[in-house]
Each structure stands twice: as C-alpha cells, then as structure tokens.
PDB file as gemmi writes it, atoms N, CA and C in Angstrom:
CRYST1    1.000    1.000    1.000  90.00  90.00  90.00 P 1                      
ATOM      1  N   MET A   1       3.520 -18.232  14.592  1.00  0.00           N  
ATOM      2  CA  MET A   1       3.028 -17.731  13.788  1.00  0.00           C  
ATOM      3  C   MET A   1       4.588 -16.264  13.699  1.00  0.00           C  
ATOM      4  N   ASP A   2       4.739 -15.837  12.410  1.00  0.00           N  
ATOM      5  CA  ASP A   2       5.523 -15.438  12.210  1.00  0.00           C  
ATOM      6  C   ASP A   2       5.261 -13.432  12.374  1.00  0.00           C  
ATOM      7  N   SER A   3       6.223 -13.061  13.407  1.00  0.00           N  
ATOM      8  CA  SER A   3       7.028 -11.818  14.530  1.00  0.00           C  
ATOM      9  C   SER A   3       6.934 -11.389  13.221  1.00  0.00           C  
ATOM     10  N   LEU A   4       7.690 -11.303  11.761  1.00  0.00           N  
ATOM     11  CA  LEU A   4       8.304 -10.354  11.443  1.00  0.00           C  
ATOM     12  C   LEU A   4       7.258  -8.190  11.020  1.00  0.00           C  
ATOM     13  N   MET A   5       7.799  -7.878  11.496  1.00  0.00           N  
ATOM     14  CA  MET A   5       7.124  -6.311  11.193  1.00  0.00           C  
ATOM     15  C   MET A   5       7.636  -5.598   9.777  1.00  0.00           C  
ATOM     16  N   HIS A   6       6.606  -5.663   9.100  1.00  0.00           N  
ATOM     17  CA  HIS A   6       6.949  -5.205   7.770  1.00  0.00           C  
ATOM     18  C   HIS A   6       6.756  -3.190   7.564  1.00  0.00           C  
ATOM     19  N   THR A   7       7.548  -2.436   7.222  1.00  0.00           N  
ATOM     20  CA  THR A   7       7.420  -1.352   6.700  1.00  0.00           C  
ATOM     21  C   THR A   7       7.109  -0.613   5.769  1.00  0.00           C  
ATOM     22  N   MET A   8       6.881   0.640   5.334  1.00  0.00           N  
ATOM     23  CA  MET A   8       6.879   1.128   3.856  1.00  0.00           C  
ATOM     24  C   MET A   8       7.139   0.390   3.093  1.00  0.00           C  
ATOM     25  N   PRO A   9       8.948   1.226   4.004  1.00  0.00           N  
ATOM     26  CA  PRO A   9      10.155   0.882   1.888  1.00  0.00           C  
ATOM     27  C   PRO A   9       9.391  -0.417   2.162  1.00  0.00           C  
ATOM     28  N   ASN A  10       8.855  -1.635   2.747  1.00  0.00           N  
ATOM     29  CA  ASN A  10       9.440  -3.336   2.386  1.00  0.00           C  
ATOM     30  C   ASN A  10       8.232  -3.604   1.949  1.00  0.00           C  
ATOM     31  N   LEU A  11       7.046  -2.356   2.169  1.00  0.00           N  
ATOM     32  CA  LEU A  11       5.929  -2.589   0.963  1.00  0.00           C  
ATOM     33  C   LEU A  11       6.281  -2.246   0.046  1.00  0.00           C  
ATOM     34  N   PHE A  12       6.678  -1.304  -0.428  1.00  0.00           N  
ATOM     35  CA  PHE A  12       7.192  -0.835  -2.195  1.00  0.00           C  
ATOM     36  C   PHE A  12       8.191  -1.406  -2.064  1.00  0.00           C  
ATOM     37  N   ASP A  13       8.828  -2.077  -1.690  1.00  0.00           N  
ATOM     38  CA  ASP A  13      10.215  -2.653  -2.556  1.00  0.00           C  
ATOM     39  C   ASP A  13       8.970  -4.767  -2.936  1.00  0.00           C  
ATOM     40  N   GLN A  14       7.597  -4.705  -2.239  1.00  0.00           N  
ATOM     41  CA  GLN A  14       7.185  -5.933  -2.739  1.00  0.00           C  
ATOM     42  C   GLN A  14       6.109  -5.679  -3.560  1.00  0.00           C  
ATOM     43  N   LEU A  15       5.846  -4.184  -3.940  1.00  0.00           N  
ATOM     44  CA  LEU A  15       4.402  -3.843  -5.335  1.00  0.00           C  
ATOM     45  C   LEU A  15       5.896  -3.053  -6.192  1.00  0.00           C  
ATOM     46  N   GLY A  16       7.162  -3.542  -6.015  1.00  0.00           N  
ATOM     47  CA  GLY A  16       7.882  -2.303  -7.143  1.00  0.00           C  
ATOM     48  C   GLY A  16       8.501  -1.748  -7.595  1.00  0.00           C  
ATOM     49  N   LEU A  17       8.386  -1.531  -6.219  1.00  0.00           N  
ATOM     50  CA  LEU A  17       8.115   0.663  -6.441  1.00  0.00           C  
ATOM     51  C   LEU A  17       8.877   1.054  -6.305  1.00  0.00           C  
ATOM     52  N   PRO A  18       9.976   2.108  -6.011  1.00  0.00           N  
ATOM     53  CA  PRO A  18      11.440   2.445  -5.685  1.00  0.00           C  
ATOM     54  C   PRO A  18      10.756   2.769  -4.323  1.00  0.00           C  
ATOM     55  N   SER A  19      11.626   2.609  -3.393  1.00  0.00           N  
ATOM     56  CA  SER A  19      11.028   3.154  -2.193  1.00  0.00           C  
ATOM     57  C   SER A  19      11.905   3.019  -0.559  1.00  0.00           C  
ATOM     58  N   ASP A  20      13.023   4.296  -1.303  1.00  0.00           N  
ATOM     59  CA  ASP A  20      13.151   5.743  -0.379  1.00  0.00           C  
ATOM     60  C   ASP A  20      12.640   6.257   0.296  1.00  0.00           C  
ATOM     61  N   GLU A  21      13.274   7.642   1.672  1.00  0.00           N  
ATOM     62  CA  GLU A  21      11.721   8.156   2.118  1.00  0.00           C  
ATOM     63  C   GLU A  21      11.315   9.030   0.514  1.00  0.00           C  
ATOM     64  N   ALA A  22      12.293   9.419  -0.146  1.00  0.00           N  
ATOM     65  CA  ALA A  22      11.982  10.514  -1.182  1.00  0.00           C  
ATOM     66  C   ALA A  22      10.553  10.547  -2.378  1.00  0.00           C  
ATOM     67  N   SER A  23      10.992   9.231  -2.752  1.00  0.00           N  
ATOM     68  CA  SER A  23       9.818   8.181  -3.176  1.00  0.00           C  
ATOM     69  C   SER A  23       8.919   8.008  -2.809  1.00  0.00           C  
ATOM     70  N   ILE A  24       8.783   7.396  -1.525  1.00  0.00           N  
ATOM     71  CA  ILE A  24       7.097   6.845  -0.948  1.00  0.00           C  
ATOM     72  C   ILE A  24       6.903   8.720  -0.420  1.00  0.00           C  
ATOM     73  N   SER A  25       7.301   9.414  -0.206  1.00  0.00           N  
ATOM     74  CA  SER A  25       7.146  10.236   0.361  1.00  0.00           C  
ATOM     75  C   SER A  25       6.270  10.954  -1.041  1.00  0.00           C  
ATOM     76  N   GLN A  26       6.859  10.742  -2.141  1.00  0.00           N  
ATOM     77  CA  GLN A  26       6.396  12.019  -3.634  1.00  0.00           C  
ATOM     78  C   GLN A  26       4.822  11.073  -4.645  1.00  0.00           C  
ATOM     79  N   PHE A  27       5.221   9.378  -3.994  1.00  0.00           N  
ATOM     80  CA  PHE A  27       4.031   8.453  -4.400  1.00  0.00           C  
ATOM     81  C   PHE A  27       2.886   8.993  -3.221  1.00  0.00           C  
ATOM     82  N   ILE A  28       3.055   9.077  -2.246  1.00  0.00           N  
ATOM     83  CA  ILE A  28       2.178  10.042  -1.476  1.00  0.00           C  
ATOM     84  C   ILE A  28       1.591  10.840  -2.138  1.00  0.00           C  
ATOM     85  N   ALA A  29       2.056  12.021  -2.281  1.00  0.00           N  
ATOM     86  CA  ALA A  29       1.092  13.666  -2.365  1.00  0.00           C  
ATOM     87  C   ALA A  29       0.746  12.845  -4.263  1.00  0.00           C  
ATOM     88  N   THR A  30       1.493  12.989  -4.893  1.00  0.00           N  
ATOM     89  CA  THR A  30       1.321  12.389  -6.442  1.00  0.00           C  
ATOM     90  C   THR A  30      -0.314  11.885  -6.333  1.00  0.00           C  
ATOM     91  N   HIS A  31      -0.220  11.027  -5.564  1.00  0.00           N  
ATOM     92  CA  HIS A  31      -1.631   9.833  -5.836  1.00  0.00           C  
ATOM     93  C   HIS A  31      -2.872  10.493  -4.387  1.00  0.00           C  
ATOM     94  N   SER A  32      -2.681  11.029  -3.318  1.00  0.00           N  
ATOM     95  CA  SER A  32      -3.820  11.605  -2.042  1.00  0.00           C  
ATOM     96  C   SER A  32      -4.446  13.006  -2.707  1.00  0.00           C  
ATOM     97  N   PRO A  33      -5.409  13.118  -3.050  1.00  0.00           N  
ATOM     98  CA  PRO A  33      -6.096  11.958  -1.462  1.00  0.00           C  
ATOM     99  C   PRO A  33      -6.923  11.096  -3.103  1.00  0.00           C  
ATOM    100  N   LEU A  34      -7.344   9.942  -2.306  1.00  0.00           N  
ATOM    101  CA  LEU A  34      -8.468   9.058  -2.752  1.00  0.00           C  
ATOM    102  C   LEU A  34      -9.094  10.085  -2.168  1.00  0.00           C  
ATOM    103  N   PRO A  35     -10.477   9.890  -3.155  1.00  0.00           N  
ATOM    104  CA  PRO A  35     -11.616   9.317  -2.932  1.00  0.00           C  
ATOM    105  C   PRO A  35     -12.456   8.858  -1.818  1.00  0.00           C  
ATOM    106  N   HIS A  36     -13.226   9.172  -0.817  1.00  0.00           N  
ATOM    107  CA  HIS A  36     -13.925   8.546   0.378  1.00  0.00           C  
ATOM    108  C   HIS A  36     -14.621   7.595  -0.084  1.00  0.00           C  
ATOM    109  N   GLY A  37     -13.748   6.516   0.277  1.00  0.00           N  
ATOM    110  CA  GLY A  37     -14.804   5.202   0.198  1.00  0.00           C  
ATOM    111  C   GLY A  37     -14.167   4.494  -0.703  1.00  0.00           C  
ATOM    112  N   LEU A  38     -13.276   4.899  -1.859  1.00  0.00           N  
ATOM    113  CA  LEU A  38     -12.311   4.386  -2.595  1.00  0.00           C  
ATOM    114  C   LEU A  38     -11.272   3.647  -1.893  1.00  0.00           C  
ATOM    115  N   PRO A  39     -11.248   1.715  -2.379  1.00  0.00           N  
ATOM    116  CA  PRO A  39     -10.343   1.207  -1.484  1.00  0.00           C  
ATOM    117  C   PRO A  39      -9.361   1.630  -2.332  1.00  0.00           C  
ATOM    118  N   LEU A  40      -7.960   1.177  -0.848  1.00  0.00           N  
ATOM    119  CA  LEU A  40      -6.765   0.972  -1.841  1.00  0.00           C  
ATOM    120  C   LEU A  40      -6.254   0.429  -2.642  1.00  0.00           C  
ATOM    121  N   ALA A  41      -6.965  -1.294  -2.750  1.00  0.00           N  
ATOM    122  CA  ALA A  41      -6.757  -1.955  -4.017  1.00  0.00           C  
ATOM    123  C   ALA A  41      -7.787  -1.159  -5.394  1.00  0.00           C  
ATOM    124  N   ASP A  42      -8.875  -0.754  -5.232  1.00  0.00           N  
ATOM    125  CA  ASP A  42      -8.416  -0.122  -6.659  1.00  0.00           C  
ATOM    126  C   ASP A  42      -9.024   1.150  -7.317  1.00  0.00           C  
ATOM    127  N   ALA A  43      -7.706   1.658  -6.986  1.00  0.00           N  
ATOM    128  CA  ALA A  43      -7.100   2.567  -7.174  1.00  0.00           C  
ATOM    129  C   ALA A  43      -5.891   2.598  -8.833  1.00  0.00           C  
ATOM    130  N   ALA A  44      -6.966   3.364  -9.070  1.00  0.00           N  
ATOM    131  CA  ALA A  44      -6.538   3.129 -10.853  1.00  0.00           C  
ATOM    132  C   ALA A  44      -4.676   3.166 -11.423  1.00  0.00           C  
ATOM    133  N   PHE A  45      -3.943   3.760 -10.059  1.00  0.00           N  
ATOM    134  CA  PHE A  45      -2.976   3.557 -10.257  1.00  0.00           C  
ATOM    135  C   PHE A  45      -2.279   2.290 -10.363  1.00  0.00           C  
ATOM    136  N   TRP A  46      -2.853   1.123  -9.609  1.00  0.00           N  
ATOM    137  CA  TRP A  46      -1.925   0.164  -9.018  1.00  0.00           C  
ATOM    138  C   TRP A  46      -2.038  -0.522 -10.582  1.00  0.00           C  
ATOM    139  N   THR A  47      -0.939  -1.595 -10.822  1.00  0.00           N  
ATOM    140  CA  THR A  47      -1.124  -2.653 -11.465  1.00  0.00           C  
ATOM    141  C   THR A  47      -2.306  -4.092 -11.389  1.00  0.00           C  
ATOM    142  N   ASP A  48      -2.544  -4.944 -12.462  1.00  0.00           N  
ATOM    143  CA  ASP A  48      -3.220  -5.471 -11.751  1.00  0.00           C  
ATOM    144  C   ASP A  48      -2.909  -6.464 -10.841  1.00  0.00           C  
ATOM    145  N   SER A  49      -1.981  -6.650 -10.515  1.00  0.00           N  
ATOM    146  CA  SER A  49      -0.626  -7.614 -10.230  1.00  0.00           C  
ATOM    147  C   SER A  49      -0.832  -7.203  -8.260  1.00  0.00           C  
ATOM    148  N   GLN A  50      -0.445  -5.484  -9.225  1.00  0.00           N  
ATOM    149  CA  GLN A  50      -0.566  -5.093  -7.116  1.00  0.00           C  
ATOM    150  C   GLN A  50      -1.974  -4.779  -6.449  1.00  0.00           C  
ATOM    151  N   LYS A  51      -2.670  -4.922  -7.014  1.00  0.00           N  
ATOM    152  CA  LYS A  51      -4.642  -4.642  -7.232  1.00  0.00           C  
ATOM    153  C   LYS A  51      -4.767  -6.021  -5.647  1.00  0.00           C  
ATOM    154  N   ALA A  52      -4.484  -7.350  -7.596  1.00  0.00           N  
ATOM    155  CA  ALA A  52      -4.154  -9.095  -6.506  1.00  0.00           C  
ATOM    156  C   ALA A  52      -4.089  -8.890  -4.678  1.00  0.00           C  
ATOM    157  N   PHE A  53      -2.223  -8.207  -5.246  1.00  0.00           N  
ATOM    158  CA  PHE A  53      -1.698  -8.670  -3.856  1.00  0.00           C  
ATOM    159  C   PHE A  53      -2.327  -7.731  -2.417  1.00  0.00           C  
ATOM    160  N   LEU A  54      -2.421  -6.265  -2.871  1.00  0.00           N  
ATOM    161  CA  LEU A  54      -3.144  -5.655  -1.776  1.00  0.00           C  
ATOM    162  C   LEU A  54      -5.340  -6.116  -1.515  1.00  0.00           C  
ATOM    163  N   ARG A  55      -5.148  -6.805  -2.414  1.00  0.00           N  
ATOM    164  CA  ARG A  55      -6.826  -7.581  -2.083  1.00  0.00           C  
ATOM    165  C   ARG A  55      -6.753  -8.410  -0.981  1.00  0.00           C  
ATOM    166  N   ASP A  56      -5.673  -9.420  -1.103  1.00  0.00           N  
ATOM    167  CA  ASP A  56      -5.357 -10.659  -1.224  1.00  0.00           C  
ATOM    168  C   ASP A  56      -4.927 -10.606   0.595  1.00  0.00           C  
ATOM    169  N   GLU A  57      -3.577  -9.753   0.989  1.00  0.00           N  
ATOM    170  CA  GLU A  57      -3.720  -9.389   2.180  1.00  0.00           C  
ATOM    171  C   GLU A  57      -4.077  -8.637   2.873  1.00  0.00           C  
ATOM    172  N   ILE A  58      -4.819  -7.790   2.797  1.00  0.00           N  
ATOM    173  CA  ILE A  58      -6.251  -6.983   3.274  1.00  0.00           C  
ATOM    174  C   ILE A  58      -6.959  -8.017   4.188  1.00  0.00           C  
ATOM    175  N   LEU A  59      -7.882  -9.084   2.745  1.00  0.00           N  
ATOM    176  CA  LEU A  59      -8.627  -9.719   3.567  1.00  0.00           C  
ATOM    177  C   LEU A  59      -8.649 -10.875   4.153  1.00  0.00           C  
ATOM    178  N   ASN A  60      -6.957 -11.410   4.232  1.00  0.00           N  
ATOM    179  CA  ASN A  60      -7.401 -12.644   4.639  1.00  0.00           C  
ATOM    180  C   ASN A  60      -6.438 -11.975   6.576  1.00  0.00           C  
ATOM    181  N   ASP A  61      -5.956 -10.499   6.331  1.00  0.00           N  
ATOM    182  CA  ASP A  61      -5.371 -10.327   7.167  1.00  0.00           C  
ATOM    183  C   ASP A  61      -3.971 -10.691   7.453  1.00  0.00           C  
ATOM    184  N   ALA A  62      -3.372 -10.662   5.922  1.00  0.00           N  
ATOM    185  CA  ALA A  62      -2.059 -11.487   6.407  1.00  0.00           C  
ATOM    186  C   ALA A  62      -1.125 -10.354   6.549  1.00  0.00           C  
ATOM    187  N   ASP A  63       0.608 -11.119   6.546  1.00  0.00           N  
ATOM    188  CA  ASP A  63       1.194 -10.042   7.157  1.00  0.00           C  
ATOM    189  C   ASP A  63       2.131  -8.807   7.047  1.00  0.00           C  
ATOM    190  N   TRP A  64       1.292  -8.254   5.343  1.00  0.00           N  
ATOM    191  CA  TRP A  64       0.947  -6.795   5.326  1.00  0.00           C  
ATOM    192  C   TRP A  64       0.417  -5.753   5.520  1.00  0.00           C  
ATOM    193  N   ALA A  65      -1.099  -6.406   6.042  1.00  0.00           N  
ATOM    194  CA  ALA A  65      -1.977  -6.088   6.074  1.00  0.00           C  
ATOM    195  C   ALA A  65      -1.931  -4.435   6.936  1.00  0.00           C  
ATOM    196  N   GLU A  66      -1.340  -4.816   8.200  1.00  0.00           N  
ATOM    197  CA  GLU A  66      -0.890  -3.683   9.048  1.00  0.00           C  
ATOM    198  C   GLU A  66       0.049  -2.249   7.764  1.00  0.00           C  
ATOM    199  N   VAL A  67       0.619  -2.451   7.771  1.00  0.00           N  
ATOM    200  CA  VAL A  67       1.463  -1.555   6.800  1.00  0.00           C  
ATOM    201  C   VAL A  67       1.133  -1.858   5.548  1.00  0.00           C  
ATOM    202  N   ILE A  68      -0.117  -1.975   4.799  1.00  0.00           N  
ATOM    203  CA  ILE A  68      -0.957  -1.412   3.762  1.00  0.00           C  
ATOM    204  C   ILE A  68      -1.878  -0.257   4.593  1.00  0.00           C  
ATOM    205  N   ASP A  69      -2.807  -0.519   5.989  1.00  0.00           N  
ATOM    206  CA  ASP A  69      -3.304   0.064   6.327  1.00  0.00           C  
ATOM    207  C   ASP A  69      -2.653   1.233   6.561  1.00  0.00           C  
ATOM    208  N   MET A  70      -1.511   2.049   6.470  1.00  0.00           N  
ATOM    209  CA  MET A  70      -1.132   2.537   7.310  1.00  0.00           C  
ATOM    210  C   MET A  70      -0.845   3.431   6.130  1.00  0.00           C  
ATOM    211  N   LEU A  71      -0.680   2.263   4.693  1.00  0.00           N  
ATOM    212  CA  LEU A  71      -0.378   3.579   2.928  1.00  0.00           C  
ATOM    213  C   LEU A  71      -1.924   3.590   2.860  1.00  0.00           C  
ATOM    214  N   ASN A  72      -3.200   2.950   2.988  1.00  0.00           N  
ATOM    215  CA  ASN A  72      -4.544   3.497   2.965  1.00  0.00           C  
ATOM    216  C   ASN A  72      -4.644   4.818   3.550  1.00  0.00           C  
ATOM    217  N   ALA A  73      -4.280   4.799   3.958  1.00  0.00           N  
ATOM    218  CA  ALA A  73      -4.804   5.875   5.565  1.00  0.00           C  
ATOM    219  C   ALA A  73      -3.795   6.911   5.124  1.00  0.00           C  
ATOM    220  N   ALA A  74      -2.844   7.082   4.695  1.00  0.00           N  
ATOM    221  CA  ALA A  74      -1.961   8.173   3.880  1.00  0.00           C  
ATOM    222  C   ALA A  74      -1.737   9.196   2.914  1.00  0.00           C  
ATOM    223  N   LEU A  75      -2.888   7.955   1.946  1.00  0.00           N  
ATOM    224  CA  LEU A  75      -3.603   7.901   0.321  1.00  0.00           C  
ATOM    225  C   LEU A  75      -4.808   8.959   1.302  1.00  0.00           C  
ATOM    226  N   HIS A  76      -5.602   8.388   1.757  1.00  0.00           N  
ATOM    227  CA  HIS A  76      -6.786   9.135   2.123  1.00  0.00           C  
ATOM    228  C   HIS A  76      -7.097  10.063   2.557  1.00  0.00           C  
ATOM    229  N   ILE A  77      -5.721  11.248   2.794  1.00  0.00           N  
ATOM    230  CA  ILE A  77      -6.163  12.256   3.845  1.00  0.00           C  
ATOM    231  C   ILE A  77      -6.242  13.289   2.965  1.00  0.00           C  
TER     232      ILE A  77                                                      
END                                                                             
C-alpha cells in the first residue's frame, strides 16, 4: 500500500489549479459555501475532467480521498 500523503497544494496541482497558499485560500473564499447536500464533484465550477477525478477518487476511497474530503469540508462551511 502506498503511504504517500497528499496535501492541499498537491490536490490543486492535480486539478490544474494554482496551488500556492494564497490561491487556495482565494479559491475557497470564492466558491464557498457550497449548498448543503451538493456533492463536491457536482459543483458548477469544475471542468468535466476535474469532476471525474474527484468522483473516482472518492468512490474508490483512493489515495486522494482524504485531502478531497478536506477540500469538501472547507467549501461547505
């Protein structure tokens, strides 16, 4: 089993988004709060490929799932 711990900047890199701390904070401020009950991957601001990545990683409880959950929590506050 891979013990790699993904970080929020790694996730933003994976999604093709700016990954510095200021950009991540701005992204969260711009896109939150998401409506209660809206799955993260269904948010309108993702591209189709970003949506597919987020869905697949969560559904498969894959390596990225923990940091995706952290982003989900940050956007639903």
